[in-house]
DSSP file (Angstrom, degrees, kcal/mol; ACC not computed):
  #  RESIDUE AA STRUCTURE BP1 BP2  ACC     N-H-->O    O-->H-N    N-H-->O    O-->H-N    TCO  KAPPA ALPHA  PHI   PSI    X-CA   Y-CA   Z-CA
    1    1 A M              0   0    0      0, 0.0     3,-0.1     0, 0.0     0, 0.0   0.000 360.0 360.0 360.0 130.8    0.0    0.0    0.0
    2    2 A K        +     0   0    0      1,-0.3     2,-0.3     0, 0.0     0, 0.0   0.631 360.0  25.9-109.2 -21.6    1.4    3.4   -1.0
    3    3 A Q        -     0   0    0      2,-0.0     2,-0.4     0, 0.0    -1,-0.3  -1.000  55.1-166.5-149.0 144.4   -1.4    5.7   -0.1
    4    4 A L        -     0   0    0     -2,-0.3     2,-0.4    -3,-0.1     0, 0.0  -0.998   6.9-170.8-133.1 130.6   -4.4    5.9    2.2
    5    5 A R        -     0   0    0     -2,-0.4     2,-0.3     2,-0.0    -2,-0.0  -0.957   5.9-176.5-120.8 141.1   -7.2    8.3    2.0
    6    6 A A        -     0   0    0     -2,-0.4     2,-0.4     2,-0.0    -2,-0.0  -0.978  12.2-155.5-136.4 149.6   -9.9    8.8    4.7
    7    7 A T        -     0   0    0     -2,-0.3     2,-0.5     2,-0.0    -2,-0.0  -0.991   4.9-159.2-125.2 132.4  -13.0   10.9    4.9
    8    8 A Y        -     0   0    0     -2,-0.4     2,-0.5     2,-0.0    -2,-0.0  -0.953  11.3-175.4-111.4 123.2  -14.6   12.0    8.2
    9    9 A R        -     0   0    0     -2,-0.5     2,-0.7     0, 0.0    -2,-0.0  -0.973  16.4-148.5-124.3 121.3  -18.2   12.9    8.0
   10   10 A L        +     0   0    0     -2,-0.5     3,-0.1     1,-0.2    -2,-0.0  -0.781  19.4 176.3 -87.9 118.3  -20.0   14.3   11.1
   11   11 A G        +     0   0    0     -2,-0.7     2,-0.3     1,-0.3    -1,-0.2   0.770  57.6   2.3 -96.5 -28.0  -23.6   13.3   10.8
   12   12 A D        -     0   0    0      1,-0.1    -1,-0.3     3,-0.0     3,-0.1  -0.985  41.5-149.5-162.3 145.6  -25.3   14.5   14.0
   13   13 A F        -     0   0    0      1,-0.4     2,-0.1    -2,-0.3    -1,-0.1   0.454  58.3-114.9 -92.9  -4.0  -24.5   16.4   17.2
   14   14 A G        -     0   0    0      2,-0.0    -1,-0.4     0, 0.0     0, 0.0  -0.431  46.1 -48.3  94.3-176.2  -27.1   14.5   19.2
   15   15 A K        -     0   0    0     -2,-0.1     3,-0.0    -3,-0.1    -3,-0.0  -0.719  60.1-104.0 -97.6 145.0  -30.2   15.7   20.7
   16   16 A P        -     0   0    0      0, 0.0     2,-0.4     0, 0.0    -1,-0.1  -0.337  37.1-111.8 -63.9 147.0  -30.4   18.9   22.9
   17   17 A V        -     0   0    0      4,-0.0     3,-0.1     1,-0.0    12,-0.0  -0.663  33.4-148.3 -79.3 131.1  -30.7   18.3   26.6
   18   18 A R    >   -     0   0    0     -2,-0.4     3,-2.2     1,-0.1    12,-0.1  -0.712  28.7 -88.5 -99.8 151.2  -34.1   19.3   27.9
   19   19 A P  T 3  S+     0   0    0      0, 0.0    -1,-0.1     0, 0.0     4,-0.1  -0.282 117.9  34.5 -53.9 141.4  -34.8   20.7   31.4
   20   20 A G  T 3  S+     0   0    0      2,-0.4     3,-0.1     7,-0.3    -3,-0.0   0.312  97.2  98.3  92.9  -9.1  -35.5   17.9   33.7
   21   21 A G  S <  S+     0   0    0     -3,-2.2     3,-0.1     1,-0.2    -4,-0.0   0.845  84.3  18.2 -74.6-102.6  -33.0   15.6   31.9
   22   22 A P  S    S-     0   0    0      0, 0.0     2,-0.6     0, 0.0    -2,-0.4  -0.343 100.4 -91.2 -68.7 154.3  -29.7   15.5   33.7
   23   23 A D        +     0   0    0      1,-0.2    -2,-0.0     2,-0.1     0, 0.0  -0.535  48.7 169.7 -69.6 115.1  -29.7   16.7   37.3
   24   24 A Q    >   -     0   0    0     -2,-0.6     3,-1.3     3,-0.2    -1,-0.2   0.043  61.5 -98.2-112.5  21.4  -28.9   20.4   37.3
   25   25 A G  T 3  S-     0   0    0      1,-0.3    -2,-0.1     0, 0.0     0, 0.0   0.835  82.1 -52.3  66.2  31.6  -29.6   21.1   40.9
   26   26 A G  T 3  S+     0   0    0      1,-0.3    -1,-0.3     0, 0.0    -3,-0.0   0.358 112.1 121.3  86.1  -6.4  -33.1   22.3   40.1
   27   27 A R    <   -     0   0    0     -3,-1.3    -1,-0.3     1,-0.1    -7,-0.3  -0.686  66.3-114.2 -90.0 143.6  -31.8   24.8   37.5
   28   28 A P        -     0   0    0      0, 0.0     2,-0.3     0, 0.0    -1,-0.1  -0.402  32.9-104.8 -71.3 153.1  -33.0   24.7   33.9
   29   29 A V        -     0   0    0     -2,-0.1     2,-0.3    -7,-0.1    -5,-0.0  -0.637  40.5-153.9 -75.6 132.8  -30.5   23.8   31.2
   30   30 A E        -     0   0    0     -2,-0.3     2,-0.6   -12,-0.1     3,-0.0  -0.849  18.5-114.5-113.4 147.6  -29.5   26.9   29.2
   31   31 A D    >>  -     0   0    0     -2,-0.3     3,-1.9     1,-0.2     4,-1.1  -0.695  20.4-147.1 -78.5 118.4  -28.3   27.2   25.7
   32   32 A A  H 3> S+     0   0    0     -2,-0.6     4,-1.9     1,-0.3     3,-0.2   0.802  95.8  64.3 -58.5 -30.6  -24.7   28.5   25.9
   33   33 A R  H 34 S+     0   0    0      1,-0.2    -1,-0.3     2,-0.2    -2,-0.0   0.752 108.4  41.6 -64.9 -21.9  -25.2   30.4   22.6
   34   34 A E  H <4 S+     0   0    0     -3,-1.9    -1,-0.2     1,-0.1    -2,-0.2   0.682 122.1  35.0 -98.9 -20.3  -27.9   32.6   24.3
   35   35 A V  H  < S+     0   0    0     -4,-1.1     2,-0.3    -3,-0.2    -2,-0.2   0.530 106.3  67.2-114.6  -8.0  -26.2   33.2   27.7
   36   36 A L     <  -     0   0    0     -4,-1.9    26,-0.2    -5,-0.2    24,-0.0  -0.834  54.4-179.8-114.5 153.7  -22.5   33.5   26.9
   37   37 A A  E     -A   61   0A   0     24,-2.7    24,-2.9    -2,-0.3     2,-0.2  -0.996  36.3-100.7-147.4 147.4  -20.6   36.2   25.0
   38   38 A P  E >   -A   60   0A   0      0, 0.0     3,-2.1     0, 0.0     4,-0.4  -0.509  32.3-130.1 -64.0 136.2  -17.0   36.8   24.0
   39   39 A L  G >  S+     0   0    0     20,-2.6     3,-1.4     1,-0.3    21,-0.1   0.850 107.2  63.2 -57.0 -34.4  -15.6   39.5   26.4
   40   40 A G  G 3  S+     0   0    0     19,-0.4    -1,-0.3     1,-0.2    20,-0.1   0.577  98.2  56.2 -68.3  -9.5  -14.4   41.4   23.3
   41   41 A S  G <  S+     0   0    0     -3,-2.1    -1,-0.2     2,-0.1     2,-0.2   0.487  85.1 102.7 -99.5  -4.2  -18.0   41.9   22.1
   42   42 A M  S <  S-     0   0    0     -3,-1.4     3,-0.1    -4,-0.4     2,-0.1  -0.564  72.0-117.8 -86.3 144.2  -19.3   43.6   25.3
   43   43 A K    >   -     0   0    0     -2,-0.2     3,-1.8     1,-0.1    31,-0.2  -0.355  41.9 -82.0 -75.2 155.9  -19.8   47.3   25.6
   44   44 A D  T 3  S+     0   0    0      1,-0.2    31,-0.2    33,-0.1    -1,-0.1  -0.288 116.0  22.5 -55.4 136.9  -17.9   49.5   28.0
   45   45 A G  T 3  S+     0   0    0     29,-3.3    -1,-0.2     1,-0.3    30,-0.1   0.233  90.0 130.8  89.9 -14.1  -19.4   49.5   31.5
   46   46 A R    <   -     0   0    0     -3,-1.8    28,-3.1    27,-0.1    -1,-0.3  -0.381  47.9-138.2 -73.2 153.0  -21.1   46.1   31.1
   47   47 A C  E     +BC  64  73B   0     17,-0.8    17,-2.0    26,-0.2     2,-0.3  -0.757  21.8 178.4-111.5 157.9  -20.7   43.5   33.8
   48   48 A A  E     -BC  63  72B   0     24,-2.3    24,-2.1    -2,-0.3    23,-2.1  -0.988  23.4-130.6-154.2 158.9  -20.1   39.7   33.5
   49   49 A G  E     -B   62   0B   0     13,-2.5    13,-2.7    -2,-0.3    21,-0.1  -0.906   6.4-167.4-111.0 143.7  -19.5   36.6   35.5
   50   50 A T    >   +     0   0    0     -2,-0.4     3,-0.9    11,-0.2     6,-0.3   0.624  64.0  90.8-102.5 -17.7  -16.8   34.2   34.7
   51   51 A G  T 3  S+     0   0    0      1,-0.2    11,-0.1     2,-0.1    -2,-0.1  -0.464  84.2  28.5 -75.6 150.0  -18.0   31.3   36.9
   52   52 A G  T 3  S+     0   0    0     -2,-0.1    -1,-0.2     1,-0.1    -2,-0.0   0.443  88.3 101.8  82.9  -0.4  -20.4   28.8   35.4
   53   53 A T  S <  S-     0   0    0     -3,-0.9    -2,-0.1     4,-0.1    -1,-0.1   0.743  78.0-139.1 -84.3 -22.4  -19.1   29.1   31.9
   54   54 A G  S    S+     0   0    0     -4,-0.3    -3,-0.1     3,-0.0    -4,-0.0   0.549  80.2  97.2  77.8   6.5  -17.1   25.9   32.2
   55   55 A L  S    S-     0   0    0     -5,-0.3     3,-0.1     5,-0.2     4,-0.1   0.609  77.7-140.2-106.2 -14.8  -14.2   27.6   30.3
   56   56 A G        +     0   0    0     -6,-0.3     2,-0.3     1,-0.2    -5,-0.1   0.776  68.5  65.9  65.6  28.9  -12.0   28.7   33.2
   57   57 A G  S    S-     0   0    0      3,-0.3    -1,-0.2    -7,-0.3    -2,-0.2  -0.869  86.2-101.5-157.8-167.8  -11.0   32.1   31.7
   58   58 A T  S    S+     0   0    0     -2,-0.3   -19,-0.3     1,-0.1     3,-0.1   0.379  91.1  90.9-109.6   2.5  -12.2   35.5   30.7
   59   59 A A  S    S+     0   0    0      1,-0.2   -20,-2.6   -21,-0.1     2,-0.4   0.901  98.9  29.3 -66.8 -38.9  -12.4   35.1   26.9
   60   60 A V  E    S+A   38   0A   0    -22,-0.3    -3,-0.3   -21,-0.1     2,-0.2  -0.990  81.6 170.8-123.7 127.8  -16.0   34.0   27.1
   61   61 A V  E     -A   37   0A   0    -24,-2.9   -24,-2.7    -2,-0.4   -11,-0.2  -0.742  38.2-109.7-130.6 173.6  -18.2   35.3   29.9
   62   62 A R  E     -B   49   0B   0    -13,-2.7   -13,-2.5    -2,-0.2   -26,-0.2  -0.919  35.8-136.4-107.9 105.1  -21.8   35.4   31.1
   63   63 A P  E     +B   48   0B   0      0, 0.0     2,-0.3     0, 0.0   -15,-0.3  -0.384  33.0 171.6 -61.8 135.0  -23.1   39.0   30.7
   64   64 A V  E     -B   47   0B   0    -17,-2.0   -17,-0.8    -2,-0.1     2,-0.2  -0.920  40.9 -87.1-138.2 163.9  -25.2   40.1   33.8
   65   65 A D    >   -     0   0    0     -2,-0.3     3,-1.7     1,-0.1   -19,-0.0  -0.510  38.7-124.8 -68.0 141.3  -26.7   43.2   35.1
   66   66 A C  T 3  S+     0   0    0      1,-0.3    -1,-0.1    -2,-0.2     4,-0.1   0.698 110.4  62.7 -66.3 -18.1  -24.2   45.2   37.1
   67   67 A A  T 3  S+     0   0    0      2,-0.1    -1,-0.3   -20,-0.1     2,-0.1   0.697  97.0  73.9 -76.4 -19.2  -26.6   45.2   40.1
   68   68 A D  S <  S-     0   0    0     -3,-1.7     2,-0.1     1,-0.1    -4,-0.1  -0.418 107.1 -73.4 -87.7 167.8  -26.3   41.4   40.2
   69   69 A R        +     0   0    0     -2,-0.1     2,-0.3     2,-0.0    -1,-0.1  -0.396  65.5 164.1 -61.4 132.9  -23.3   39.4   41.4
   70   70 A H        -     0   0    0     -4,-0.1   -21,-0.3    -2,-0.1     3,-0.1  -0.970  41.1-146.0-149.5 162.3  -20.5   39.7   38.9
   71   71 A D  S    S+     0   0    0    -23,-2.1    84,-2.4    -2,-0.3     2,-0.3   0.697  80.2  14.0-101.0 -27.7  -16.7   39.1   38.6
   72   72 A L  E     -CD  48 154B   0    -24,-2.1   -24,-2.3    82,-0.2     2,-0.4  -0.976  53.4-147.0-150.1 160.6  -15.7   41.8   36.2
   73   73 A R  E     -CD  47 153B   0     80,-2.2    80,-2.9    -2,-0.3     2,-0.5  -0.998  32.3-117.0-128.4 132.9  -16.8   45.1   34.5
   74   74 A V  E     - D   0 152B   0    -28,-3.1   -29,-3.3    -2,-0.4    78,-0.3  -0.565  27.8-175.3 -71.0 121.3  -15.6   46.0   31.0
   75   75 A L  E     -     0   0B   0     76,-2.5     2,-0.3    -2,-0.5    77,-0.2   0.908  61.3 -28.5 -82.4 -48.5  -13.6   49.2   31.3
   76   76 A A  E     - D   0 151B   0     75,-1.7    75,-3.2   -32,-0.1     2,-0.6  -0.968  43.4-129.6-166.9 149.9  -13.0   49.8   27.6
   77   77 A Q  E     - D   0 150B   0     -2,-0.3     2,-0.4    73,-0.2    73,-0.2  -0.949  40.2-171.0 -99.4 121.6  -12.7   48.1   24.2
   78   78 A V  E     - D   0 149B   0     71,-2.5    71,-2.7    -2,-0.6     2,-0.4  -0.900  16.3-151.0-121.8 147.1   -9.5   49.5   22.6
   79   79 A K  E     - D   0 148B   0     -2,-0.4     2,-0.5    69,-0.2    69,-0.2  -0.921   7.0-151.4-112.5 139.2   -8.0   49.3   19.2
   80   80 A V  E     + D   0 147B   0     67,-2.8    67,-2.1    -2,-0.4     2,-0.2  -0.951  25.9 158.7-108.1 127.3   -4.3   49.4   18.5
   81   81 A D  E     + D   0 146B   0     -2,-0.5     2,-0.4    65,-0.2    65,-0.2  -0.695  14.1 156.4-150.4  90.6   -3.4   50.8   15.1
   82   82 A R  E     - D   0 145B   0     63,-3.0    63,-2.7    -2,-0.2     2,-0.5  -0.931  26.1-164.4-123.2 141.3    0.2   52.1   14.9
   83   83 A T  E     - D   0 144B   0     -2,-0.4    61,-0.2    61,-0.2    -2,-0.0  -0.992  16.8-171.7-122.2 122.3    2.6   52.6   12.1
   84   84 A L  E     - D   0 143B   0     59,-3.2    59,-2.7    -2,-0.5     4,-0.1  -0.876  26.2-108.5-116.0 144.0    6.2   53.1   13.1
   85   85 A P  E    S+ D   0 142B   0      0, 0.0    57,-0.3     0, 0.0    56,-0.0  -0.434  79.5   2.8 -71.4 144.1    9.2   54.1   10.9
   86   86 A G  S    S-     0   0    0     55,-3.1     2,-0.8    -2,-0.1    -2,-0.2  -0.010 107.3 -45.8  77.2 177.7   11.8   51.5   10.2
   87   87 A K        -     0   0    0     55,-0.1     2,-0.3    45,-0.1    56,-0.1  -0.785  65.7-162.6 -87.0 112.8   11.9   47.8   11.1
   88   88 A Q        -     0   0    0     -2,-0.8     2,-1.3    -4,-0.1    56,-0.1  -0.702  24.1-128.2-100.1 149.0   11.0   47.7   14.8
   89   89 A D        +     0   0    0     -2,-0.3     2,-0.4    54,-0.0    -2,-0.0  -0.646  55.0 146.1 -93.6  76.5   11.7   44.8   17.2
   90   90 A I        -     0   0    0     -2,-1.3     3,-0.1     1,-0.1    -2,-0.1  -0.957  34.0-170.8-119.6 130.8    8.1   44.5   18.5
   91   91 A V        -     0   0    0     -2,-0.4     2,-0.3     1,-0.3    39,-0.2   0.883  69.3 -23.3 -85.8 -43.0    6.5   41.2   19.5
   92   92 A N        -     0   0    0     37,-0.1     3,-0.4    35,-0.0    -1,-0.3  -0.911  62.4 -98.5-157.3-179.4    2.9   42.5   19.9
   93   93 A G  S >> S+     0   0    0     -2,-0.3     4,-2.1     1,-0.2     3,-0.5   0.231  79.8 113.0 -95.1  13.7    0.7   45.5   20.6
   94   94 A D  H 3> S+     0   0    0      1,-0.2     4,-2.6     2,-0.2    -1,-0.2   0.874  73.8  54.9 -55.5 -41.4    0.2   44.9   24.3
   95   95 A V  H 3> S+     0   0    0     -3,-0.4     4,-1.5     1,-0.2    -1,-0.2   0.883 110.0  46.4 -63.0 -37.4    2.2   47.9   25.4
   96   96 A Y  H <> S+     0   0    0     -3,-0.5     4,-1.7     2,-0.2    -1,-0.2   0.864 111.7  51.6 -72.1 -35.8    0.0   50.2   23.3
   97   97 A A  H  X S+     0   0    0     -4,-2.1     4,-2.5     1,-0.2    -2,-0.2   0.894 106.1  55.1 -66.4 -39.2   -3.1   48.6   24.6
   98   98 A R  H  X S+     0   0    0     -4,-2.6     4,-2.5     1,-0.2    -1,-0.2   0.896 105.7  52.0 -60.9 -40.2   -1.9   49.1   28.2
   99   99 A V  H  X S+     0   0    0     -4,-1.5     4,-1.8     1,-0.2    -1,-0.2   0.924 111.3  46.9 -61.8 -43.9   -1.5   52.8   27.6
  100  100 A A  H  X S+     0   0    0     -4,-1.7     4,-2.2     1,-0.2    -2,-0.2   0.883 111.9  50.9 -65.9 -38.4   -5.1   53.0   26.2
  101  101 A C  H  X S+     0   0    0     -4,-2.5     4,-2.6     2,-0.2    -2,-0.2   0.894 107.5  52.9 -66.1 -39.6   -6.4   51.0   29.2
  102  102 A E  H  X S+     0   0    0     -4,-2.5     4,-2.1     2,-0.2    -1,-0.2   0.885 109.3  49.6 -63.8 -37.7   -4.6   53.3   31.7
  103  103 A R  H  X S+     0   0    0     -4,-1.8     4,-1.6     2,-0.2    -2,-0.2   0.927 111.3  48.8 -63.8 -44.1   -6.3   56.3   30.0
  104  104 A A  H  X S+     0   0    0     -4,-2.2     4,-0.8     1,-0.2    -2,-0.2   0.883 110.4  51.5 -63.7 -38.2   -9.7   54.6   30.2
  105  105 A L  H >< S+     0   0    0     -4,-2.6     3,-0.7     1,-0.2    -1,-0.2   0.901 107.7  52.0 -64.7 -41.0   -9.1   53.8   33.9
  106  106 A A  H 3< S+     0   0    0     -4,-2.1    -1,-0.2     1,-0.2    -2,-0.2   0.826 113.5  45.0 -64.2 -30.8   -8.2   57.4   34.6
  107  107 A D  H 3< S+     0   0    0     -4,-1.6    -1,-0.2    -5,-0.1    -2,-0.2   0.538  92.1 107.4 -88.8  -8.4  -11.5   58.5   32.9
  108  108 A A  S << S-     0   0    0     -4,-0.8     5,-0.1    -3,-0.7    -3,-0.0  -0.282  84.9 -85.0 -70.8 155.6  -13.6   55.8   34.7
  109  109 A P    >>  -     0   0    0      0, 0.0     3,-1.4     0, 0.0     4,-1.0  -0.255  39.8-115.2 -56.4 148.1  -16.1   56.7   37.5
  110  110 A E  H >> S+     0   0    0      1,-0.3     4,-1.6     2,-0.2     3,-0.6   0.854 113.8  61.5 -56.1 -39.4  -14.4   56.9   40.9
  111  111 A A  H 34 S+     0   0    0      1,-0.3     7,-0.7     2,-0.2     6,-0.6   0.774 105.0  49.3 -62.0 -24.8  -16.5   54.0   42.3
  112  112 A W  H <4 S+     0   0    0     -3,-1.4    -1,-0.3     4,-0.1    -2,-0.2   0.788 112.4  48.3 -80.4 -28.2  -14.9   51.8   39.6
  113  113 A R  H << S-     0   0    0     -4,-1.0     2,-0.4    -3,-0.6     8,-0.2   0.977 117.8  -6.3 -84.1 -59.0  -11.3   52.9   40.4
  114  114 A R  S  < S+     0   0    0     -4,-1.6    -1,-0.3     6,-0.1     3,-0.1  -0.995 120.2  12.1-144.3 145.1  -10.6   52.8   44.1
  115  115 A G  S    S+     0   0    0     -2,-0.4    -4,-0.1     3,-0.2     4,-0.1   0.485 104.0  93.4  73.3   0.7  -12.6   52.1   47.3
  116  116 A G  S    S-     0   0    0      2,-0.4    -1,-0.2    -6,-0.2    -4,-0.1   0.057 101.6 -64.0-101.7-146.1  -15.5   50.8   45.3
  117  117 A A  S    S+     0   0    0     -6,-0.6    39,-3.4    -3,-0.1     2,-0.3   0.562 109.0  78.2 -81.6  -9.0  -16.6   47.3   44.3
  118  118 A Y  B    S-F  155   0C   0     -7,-0.7    -2,-0.4    37,-0.3    37,-0.3  -0.798  79.3-116.9-112.7 145.9  -13.5   46.8   42.0
  119  119 A A        -     0   0    0     35,-2.3    35,-0.2    -2,-0.3    37,-0.1  -0.313  44.8 -89.1 -70.2 156.2   -9.9   46.0   42.8
  120  120 A D  S    S+     0   0    0     33,-0.1    -1,-0.1    36,-0.1    34,-0.1  -0.336  93.0  18.4 -63.7 148.9   -7.2   48.5   41.9
  121  121 A G  S    S-     0   0    0     -8,-0.2     2,-0.3    -3,-0.1    33,-0.2  -0.294  81.8-100.4  85.4-171.7   -5.7   48.1   38.4
  122  122 A Y        -     0   0    0     31,-0.1     2,-0.3    -2,-0.1    31,-0.2  -0.946  15.1-126.8-147.0 162.6   -7.2   46.4   35.4
  123  123 A G  E     -E  152   0B   0     29,-3.5    29,-2.0    -2,-0.3     2,-0.4  -0.712  21.4-153.5-107.5 165.9   -6.9   43.2   33.4
  124  124 A L  E     +E  151   0B   0     -2,-0.3     2,-0.3    27,-0.2    27,-0.2  -0.988  15.3 172.3-145.8 128.6   -6.3   43.0   29.7
  125  125 A V  E     +E  150   0B   0     25,-2.0    25,-3.1    -2,-0.4     2,-0.3  -0.983  32.0  85.9-132.7 149.3   -7.2   40.4   27.0
  126  126 A G  E     -E  149   0B   0     -2,-0.3     2,-0.3    23,-0.3    23,-0.2  -0.941  53.0-110.1 154.2-172.9   -6.8   40.6   23.3
  127  127 A S  E     -E  148   0B   0     21,-1.8    21,-1.6    -2,-0.3     2,-0.3  -0.969  18.9-166.5-149.6 162.9   -4.5   40.1   20.4
  128  128 A S  E     -E  147   0B   0     -2,-0.3     2,-0.4    19,-0.2    19,-0.3  -0.941  14.0-134.2-146.7 167.0   -2.5   42.0   17.8
  129  129 A R  E     -E  146   0B   0     17,-3.4    17,-2.3    -2,-0.3     2,-0.4  -0.968  11.6-157.9-125.6 142.5   -0.6   41.5   14.6
  130  130 A V  E     +E  145   0B   0     -2,-0.4     2,-0.3    15,-0.2    15,-0.2  -0.980  18.7 170.4-121.0 131.7    2.8   43.0   13.8
  131  131 A G  E     -E  144   0B   0     13,-2.5    13,-3.2    -2,-0.4     2,-0.4  -0.958  19.9-147.4-139.0 158.0    3.9   43.4   10.2
  132  132 A S  E     -E  143   0B   0     -2,-0.3     2,-0.3    11,-0.2    11,-0.2  -0.950  11.9-173.5-124.6 145.8    6.7   45.1    8.2
  133  133 A S  E     -E  142   0B   0      9,-2.6     9,-2.7    -2,-0.4     2,-0.5  -0.981  13.1-147.2-136.4 152.0    6.7   46.7    4.8
  134  134 A F  E     -E  141   0B   0     -2,-0.3     7,-0.2     7,-0.2     2,-0.2  -0.977  20.5-128.7-122.0 125.7    9.4   48.0    2.7
  135  135 A G        -     0   0    0      5,-1.0     3,-0.4    -2,-0.5     2,-0.3  -0.455  18.5-134.6 -74.1 141.8    8.8   51.0    0.3
  136  136 A M  S >  S+     0   0    0      1,-0.2     3,-0.5    -2,-0.2    -1,-0.1  -0.653  82.3  29.8 -90.7 151.7    9.8   50.7   -3.3
  137  137 A G  T 3  S-     0   0    0     -2,-0.3    -1,-0.2     1,-0.2     3,-0.1   0.871 142.1 -40.2  71.0  38.1   11.6   53.5   -5.0
  138  138 A G  T 3  S+     0   0    0     -3,-0.4    -1,-0.2     1,-0.3     2,-0.1   0.367  97.9 138.6  96.4  -6.2   13.5   54.9   -2.0
  139  139 A G    <   -     0   0    0     -3,-0.5    -1,-0.3     1,-0.1    -4,-0.2  -0.476  49.6-122.4 -72.1 145.5   10.7   54.6    0.6
  140  140 A G        -     0   0    0     -6,-0.1    -5,-1.0     1,-0.1     2,-0.1  -0.229  28.8 -87.2 -82.9 173.9   11.8   53.4    4.0
  141  141 A A  E     - E   0 134B   0     -7,-0.2   -55,-3.1    -6,-0.0     2,-0.3  -0.460  40.7-163.9 -78.1 152.7   10.6   50.4    5.9
  142  142 A E  E     -DE  85 133B   0     -9,-2.7    -9,-2.6   -57,-0.3     2,-0.5  -0.980  11.6-148.7-136.3 150.2    7.6   50.6    8.3
  143  143 A T  E     -DE  84 132B   0    -59,-2.7   -59,-3.2    -2,-0.3     2,-0.4  -0.982  15.3-160.8-117.5 128.8    6.4   48.4   11.1
  144  144 A T  E     -DE  83 131B   0    -13,-3.2   -13,-2.5    -2,-0.5     2,-0.4  -0.893   6.4-169.4-112.2 141.9    2.6   48.2   11.7
  145  145 A V  E     +DE  82 130B   0    -63,-2.7   -63,-3.0    -2,-0.4     2,-0.3  -0.987  15.1 166.4-129.3 119.1    0.9   47.1   14.9
  146  146 A T  E     +DE  81 129B   0    -17,-2.3   -17,-3.4    -2,-0.4     2,-0.3  -0.969   9.6 129.3-132.9 149.1   -2.8   46.4   14.9
  147  147 A G  E     -DE  80 128B   0    -67,-2.1   -67,-2.8    -2,-0.3     2,-0.4  -0.973  43.6-115.0 178.4 170.4   -5.1   44.7   17.3
  148  148 A D  E     +DE  79 127B   0    -21,-1.6   -21,-1.8    -2,-0.3     2,-0.3  -0.986  32.5 176.4-126.0 133.8   -8.2   44.6   19.5
  149  149 A Y  E     -DE  78 126B   0    -71,-2.7   -71,-2.5    -2,-0.4     2,-0.5  -0.944  22.2-144.2-136.3 154.9   -8.2   44.5   23.3
  150  150 A T  E     -DE  77 125B   0    -25,-3.1   -25,-2.0    -2,-0.3     2,-0.4  -0.990  11.8-158.2-120.3 125.9  -10.6   44.5   26.2
  151  151 A C  E     +DE  76 124B   0    -75,-3.2   -76,-2.5    -2,-0.5   -75,-1.7  -0.865  22.0 175.0 -98.5 134.9   -9.7   46.3   29.4
  152  152 A Y  E     -DE  74 123B   0    -29,-2.0   -29,-3.5    -2,-0.4     2,-0.4  -0.971  27.4-133.0-143.0 156.4  -11.6   45.1   32.4
  153  153 A L  E     -D   73   0B   0    -80,-2.9   -80,-2.2    -2,-0.3     2,-0.2  -0.895  20.8-139.2-107.4 137.5  -11.8   45.6   36.2
  154  154 A R  E     -D   72   0B   0     -2,-0.4   -35,-2.3   -82,-0.2   -82,-0.2  -0.637  28.8-102.1 -90.2 152.6  -12.1   42.6   38.6
  155  155 A T  B      F  118   0C   0    -84,-2.4   -37,-0.3   -37,-0.3    -1,-0.1  -0.457 360.0 360.0 -72.0 150.0  -14.4   42.7   41.6
  156  156 A A              0   0    0    -39,-3.4   -38,-0.2    -2,-0.1    -1,-0.1   0.458 360.0 360.0 -77.4 360.0  -12.6   43.4   44.9
């Protein structure tokens, strides 16, 4: 035998679990598509819980009313879009996102910053891309850094 080819075909995901099926401690089963959201999609000032998502992180959260129990509040959604002269030794845009988050923290309501329900400082999640280009006909090199980040405050 010189070659083997295989095809994998997914035929069915199974049937949805209905309330009253598995023991949920008296709670109804909820569709994750309806109760969870990527942290990067939430508006500034919104609150969320990280417990109960089953994912163990902050990338996907459960949006909740800020009057309800929550783990974090979105401080700001920030975009990084920088063009720097020459070939720069930059790994990612985190440093530029931190500057934007610090500005957002300085502008946030006092109750969010210190002595309120939220811990000092902020958290940051997101990603960026770094690229280089070289100009033709005498143009110099440039390094571009672009990305999307979410700045958030943890509850105290």
